[in-house]
N, C-alpha and C positions, 0 to 999 in steps of 0.2 A: 105686549111684545115680549117675546121670550128672550131672556138675557143669554148671551153667549158666554160660556165659561171656558176660560183658557187654563188648561192643566199644565203646569210646568213639568217638563220631563228632565230628570237629572240622569246623567250618564255616570255610572259608578266606575271609578278607576281603582283597580286593585293595587294596594301598596305592596311593599316588600313583605315576603313571608317572615314569620318569626325566626325561622332558622337562618335566613339571610341577614336579618337585622343583628342577630347575635354575632355572626361572623364579621359584619362590618364594624361592630363596636370593639372588636379585638384590638389590643394594643401591641401585641408582639406576633411575629411570624409563627412561633410555636403554638401559641394559643389559637390563632386563626386556622392553622393547619389541622389541629386536633378537632376543632369544631366542624370544619369542612368535611373531614374524613368520616366523622360520626353522623353527619346530617345531610350528606350529598343527596340521598334518595328523597329527603324531605323538601328539597328546593323545588319550587313550583314549575320551572321550565328551564330550557337551555339558556335563556337570557339571564336568569338568576344564577345559574351555574357559572356562566362567563363572568358575571359581576363578582361572584364569590372568589373565583380564581384570580381575578384581577386584584382583589384585596390582598391576596398572598403576594402578588407581584409588587404591589405598593410597599408592603411591609419588608419584603426581602430587599428591594431596591433601596429603601430608606436605611436599613441596617448596613448594606454595602456602602452606601454613600457616606454614612457617618464615619466609617473607617477610612474611606478615600479622602474625606475632608481633613482627617488628622494627618494623612500623608502629605497633602498639600500644605497644611499649616506647618508641619515639621520642616519642609523645604525652606520656608521663610525663616523659621526659627534658627535653622542651621546657618543661614547666611548672616543672621543677626547675632549669632553666638548664644542664643537662648537654649534652654533645655528642651529636648524633644519629648513628645508624648508617646506612650506605647501604642502600637498598632496591633490589633488582633487579626493577623493575616489569615488564620484558619477560619475565623468567623466570616471574614470578607470573602474568601473563596467559596465557602459553603453557601453564603447568601447570593453570590453571583450565580452559582449552580441552581439554587432554589428558585431564583427569579426567572431564569430561562425555562425551567421545567414547568413552573406555574403558568408562565406566559404561553407556553405551547398548549397546555390544557385549556386556558382561557380562550385561545384562538380557535381551538377545536369546536367549542360550543358557540363562540361568537360568530363563526362562519356558517352556522346552520340557519335554515329559513325560519322566519318568525311565523306567527299565526296567520299572516296574510300571504305567506309563501315567498316573502322577499328576504334576501340576505342583506342585512344592514349592520355590518360589524362596527363596534363602538370603540374597541380598544387596540386594534392591530397597529395603527400608525403610531400612536403614542408609545406603545411597548417596543416597537421596532426602533424608534428614535432613541429611547433611553437605554435599551439593552444591547444594541448591536456593537457599539464601540467599547464602553466601559466594562460592564459585567462579563460580556462574552470574551473579550480579549484577556480579561483577568484569569480566565480558565487556563490559558496557555502558560502563564507564569505559575499558577497554582499547580499545574501538572508537573512543571519543572522542579518546583520545590518538593513535591511529593517524591519525585524520582530521586532527587538528591538525598532525601531521607530514606531511600530504599523501600518506599511504599508504592509498589507497582500497581496495586489495586486502585489506590486513590489517584495515581497518575492517569491510569486508564479511564477512570470515572470522569475526570475533568476533560481530558483530551478527546474522549469519545463524544461527549456532548458538544464540545467546540466543533468537531468535524460534522456531526449530524445536524446541528442547528443551522448550518449553512443552507440547508434545504427547507427550513421552516418557511411556510408560505408568507408569514408576516415580514420576513426579511428579504423577500424577492426583489425589492427595489433598492436595497442597500448597496453602497459602493464597496466592491470587493478588492479594490486596488491595494489597499494597505495590508491585506492579509496574504497577498500572493507570495511573498518571500518565505512564508512558514506554513501555510495552510496544508499543503500536501504532505509535508514532513510530519506534522502533528497527526494527521489522519493515518499515516503509515505506522507511526509508533503505536497509536491506539490499536491498529490492526494486529501488530506484533504481540501486544499484551493480550488481546483477545485470543490469539492463536496459542499463546503460552497457557492461557486459562482453559484451553480446549473448547472455546466457544467458537466453533468453526463457522457457523452461519454469520455471526457478527464480524468475525475476522474477514470473511469474504466481502461483506457489505462495506466495511471500512477500507479494504484494499481497493474496491471499486471507486470509492470517494477519492482516495489518494491518487488514483490513476488519472483523475481529471487534471492534475497538475503536471504539465509537461516535464518539469524537472524531476518529478518522482515517478513518472510513468513506468519506466523500466524496472526500478526496484519494487514498486508496488505490484507490477504484473508478475514478477518472479516470486514474490511472496504469495500471491494468489495461487500460482501454480504449485508452490510447496504445500499450501493448505489443502488444495484439492488432492494432491498425491499422498497426503499423510495417511499412514496406517492402512496401506493396501494389503489385505489379508487373503484374498481369494481371486480367482480368475474373473469372477463376476465384478469384483471391485475394479480390477484393471480394465475390463471392458467398459464399465461406466466412466472411469477416468479418461479412457481413450476418447469416448464420445464427447465428454466435456472439453477435452483438448481440441478436438476437431471444431467444436463450436467457437472456442476462443480464437483458434488460428484463422478461422474464416473471417473474424472481425479484426484480429490483431496479427498482422503478418510480420511477426518479429522472429528473429533467428532463435531466440530462447525458446519460444513456443514450438517452433518447427523442430528443434532438436529433441525436445521432450517427447513430442508426438512421434517422431521418427523412432526413438528408442523404445517407446511403449509398443509401437506396432511391431518392432522386431521381437520384443519380449513375448508378444502374443502369437508370434509365428507368421505374421502377415508381412512377409518379406517384400512381396511385389508392391503392396501399398506403401511400405516404408520407402522403397526405392523411388516410387513415384513422387513422394513428398520432396525428395532431394532434386529429382530431375525437373519437377515443376519450378522449384526455386531457382535452379540454374538457368532455366529457360527465360525467367524474368530478369535475372541478374547473373550472367556467366562468371562474375567475380565474387559471388557470395562465398566468403571464406568458410563459414560453418558447413555449408552444403558441400563445398569442394573437399574439406577435410574429412567429413563423415563418409563421403562417397569413396575417397581414396583409402581410408582405413577399412571400410567394408570390403573393398576389392582385395586389399592386402591380406585380410583375414581369410578371404575366400581363395587365397593362393593364386591370385591373378595379378602378379606383381607388375607385369608390363602395362596393364591398364591402370593400376594404382598409381604408378609413377606420374602419369599424365595429370591426375587430379592433385596429388600431393605437391608436385612441382609448381602447379599453378596456385595452390593454396599458399605456398611459401612466397611466391611472387607477390601475392596480395599482402601478406604479413611476414616480411622478412626478418622480423625481430622475435619470431616465435620458435623457441628452441625445441619444443615438442614436435612441431610439424617438420622442422629440419631433421630431427632424428628419425621420424617415420619415413621421410623422403629418402634419406640415406639407407634405411633398412630396405625399402622397396627396390632401390637400385642394386643393393647387394643380393637380394633374393633373385632378382631378374638375372644378375650375372651368373648365379649358380645354375640357372636353367639353360644357359647358352653354351654350346660346344666350341664355337669359334674363339680362339685365344685373343685375337685383337679386339673383338667386340666385348669379350668378357673383361679384359683389362680396362677398356674405355668406361664400362659401367661401374667397375670398382673405383675408378678415378672420380666419377661423378658422386658415388657414395661417399668417398672421403671428403669431397668438397662440402657436402651437407653435414657430415659428422663433425668436421672441423668448425663449421659455422655454429653448430649446436654447442660445441665445447666453448667457443668464444662467447656465446650468449648466456650459457649456464655452466660456468666452469666447475661449480661445486655439485652439479647434478641434483639440484634441489627440485627441479621439475622434470627434466628429461634424462633418462638413464641411457646415455649414449656410449658408455664405457666399453663393454665387451664387443658390441657390434662395430664400433669404430676400430678397435684392435683387429677384429676379424677382417675388415676391409683392407687395412694396412698389410696384414699378413698375406692376403691373396694378391695384393698389388705389388708390394715391394719384396716379399719373400720373408721367411722366418728370421733370418739373421741380420736383416737390414737395420741400421740404427734408428730409422724412422719407426720400424715395427716395434723395436725394443722400447722406444719412448711411448708409443701408443699403448703397449702392454702396461708400462708403469702408470700411465695416465688412467688406465681402466681400474686400478686397484684403489 
């Protein structure tokens, strides 16, 4: 009888590559980073690369936590009257930054399909849990310290990563309630620094992030408009800028965008399109102050004072504390008076002009914003006469 032979079949499981083993044995962040940078291509697959970058996270987080532990210990020592230990705040900030950057790289590889085509991340939840609050929030204070030291580049580095890391996939389930009071402001300041560095693309990206915060929306949008309008040197630049403004205005129907688009259209000679922007805004909101003011000023400049009065009067009704609009309304009434022959109507219009000029004087007596002086005197001259004491006083006020 023939014996049946059973041959044991062993499945070989490949261990970590030598390059990964060396990285995992590293004792400091700097050592592990050097090894990883020099041997990344030697790592066997995406899983090994994720594991290697997670080692960087471990070491950076450990170094960060060592300094954070000293801070906690010092708080106790202070209460007990004991000597406090020195804290390396620069190292702490740098390790917080390094931990987040390494975690992002780790997650990039960790989220890739394995040899079976499945995505089975191993590090995202742990890294999110340990990095979201401590190291990430430390970047805010680190940026403030850098700003106090007049190191805008370092402030930008920390604040930019704080803003951008909000969108890291591993953080998608983290609670954002605690960061609401300062998230948008930090992102906007990072955008300002990027703008100052003439990194326009990054400035726009960071402005978009800041705009997600309702408290920072308007300031961030204005910054975005300023970045887009920076260094317009040719008609082609202006045409492209106009196109971008139209796209933004279609999404963000704000008065600031409307006014910029209106002025750019005027500059390009597209008067009809510019007028339509204001007319459409007034159709939606007849009390839109910006549209009323711009419409009135355009009509006044076009020597259509009688029409201008209607819009400027209404603009002042909406914002009766605006000395500039009061001055323009008074000017419109004065110009209209000059165009009328009937003495009674002329006098009535000058009286209206004086009412607005007097209001402008009351609101801005030092003419810091509105130059009402000569036009007010002229209205008094035509209403009261050259030698009237009111006219003499108006003349003195104009100097």
